C-alpha positions as CSV (number, residue, x, y, z in Angstrom):
1,X,-6.2,4.5,2.8
2,X,-7.8,7.7,3.9
3,X,-9.4,6.1,6.9
4,X,-6.2,4.4,7.9
5,X,-4.0,7.5,7.6
6,X,-6.1,9.3,10.0
7,X,-4.3,7.4,12.9
8,X,-1.0,6.8,11.4
9,X,2.2,8.5,12.8
10,X,2.5,11.9,11.4
11,X,6.3,11.7,11.1
12,X,6.5,8.5,9.0
13,X,2.9,7.9,7.9
14,X,3.7,4.2,8.1
15,X,1.0,1.8,6.8
16,X,1.6,-2.0,7.0
17,X,0.1,-4.2,4.4
18,X,-0.1,-8.1,4.9
19,X,-0.9,-10.0,1.8
20,X,-2.4,-13.4,2.0
21,X,-4.4,-15.4,-0.5
22,X,-7.0,-13.0,-2.1
23,X,-6.9,-10.6,0.7
24,X,-4.8,-7.9,2.1
25,X,-4.8,-6.7,5.8
26,X,-4.0,-2.9,6.1
27,X,-3.0,-1.5,9.5
28,X,-1.4,1.8,10.9
29,X,-0.7,2.8,14.5
30,X,0.4,5.7,16.4
31,X,2.1,4.5,19.6
32,X,2.4,8.2,21.1
33,X,-1.3,8.5,21.1
34,X,-2.2,4.7,21.5
35,X,-4.3,4.8,18.2
36,X,-4.6,2.0,15.7
37,X,-6.7,1.2,12.7
38,X,-7.1,-1.8,10.4
39,X,-9.0,-2.8,7.4
40,X,-9.3,-6.1,5.4
41,X,-9.9,-6.0,1.6
42,X,-10.5,-8.6,-1.0
43,X,-8.0,-8.6,-3.7
44,X,-6.5,-10.8,-6.3
45,X,-3.3,-12.2,-4.7
46,X,-1.5,-15.4,-5.2
47,X,1.8,-16.3,-3.8
48,X,3.6,-16.5,-0.7
49,X,2.3,-14.4,2.3
50,X,4.2,-11.1,2.5
51,X,4.2,-8.2,5.1
52,X,5.4,-4.9,3.7
53,X,5.2,-1.3,4.9
54,X,4.8,2.0,2.8
55,X,4.6,5.7,3.5
56,X,0.8,6.0,3.3
57,X,0.8,9.5,2.2
58,X,3.0,8.7,-0.7
59,X,1.0,5.6,-1.8
60,X,-2.3,7.7,-1.6
61,X,-0.9,10.4,-3.8
62,X,0.2,7.7,-6.5
63,X,-3.3,6.1,-6.3
64,X,-5.0,9.3,-6.5
65,X,-3.2,10.2,-9.8
66,X,-4.5,7.1,-11.5
67,X,-7.4,7.5,-14.0
68,X,-9.2,4.2,-13.3
69,X,-10.4,2.7,-10.0
70,X,-8.2,-0.4,-10.2
71,X,-4.7,-0.9,-10.3
72,X,-2.0,-3.6,-10.0
73,X,0.7,-3.6,-7.4
74,X,3.6,-6.0,-8.0
75,X,5.8,-7.1,-5.2
76,X,8.7,-9.5,-5.1
77,X,9.6,-9.2,-1.3
78,X,9.3,-6.9,1.5
79,X,12.7,-5.2,0.9
80,X,12.2,-4.3,-2.6
81,X,10.1,-1.5,-4.3
82,X,6.5,-2.1,-5.2
83,X,5.4,-1.3,-8.9
84,X,2.1,0.4,-9.4
85,X,0.4,-0.1,-12.8
86,X,-3.0,1.3,-13.7
87,X,-5.3,-1.5,-15.1
88,X,-6.4,1.0,-17.9
89,X,-3.6,3.0,-19.7
90,X,-4.4,6.3,-21.4
91,X,-3.7,6.3,-25.2
92,X,0.0,6.7,-26.1
93,X,1.1,6.3,-22.5
94,X,2.9,3.5,-20.4
95,X,2.6,4.7,-16.9
96,X,4.6,2.8,-14.3
97,X,5.0,4.0,-10.7
98,X,7.7,2.9,-8.1
99,X,7.2,3.1,-4.4
100,X,10.0,2.1,-2.0
101,X,9.1,0.2,1.2
102,X,9.7,1.4,4.7
103,X,11.4,-0.8,7.3
104,X,8.8,-2.5,9.6
105,X,9.1,-4.2,12.9
106,X,7.1,-7.4,13.2
């Protein structure tokens, strides 16, 4: 996320995620400066392909506040909020984070 956010538009910090079977393609672009970045990561994903955008700075803040290195991102469709759950919960806690998506143009 940090590498992608370097080129994201500073006003929106829009980062696009395209989920496919067991992989996620992450992109950001800044049309004002003709910059773009992309990463492809392996993940555990099953279901229909989905393309969704989030404010990258907010997502990075949420991820940085997790204790473990792994988390689960639950998505139902591109217009609904994503749920972020840590894979390891602290004792006596039940942490659940919600992040609303941004509108993206295909």
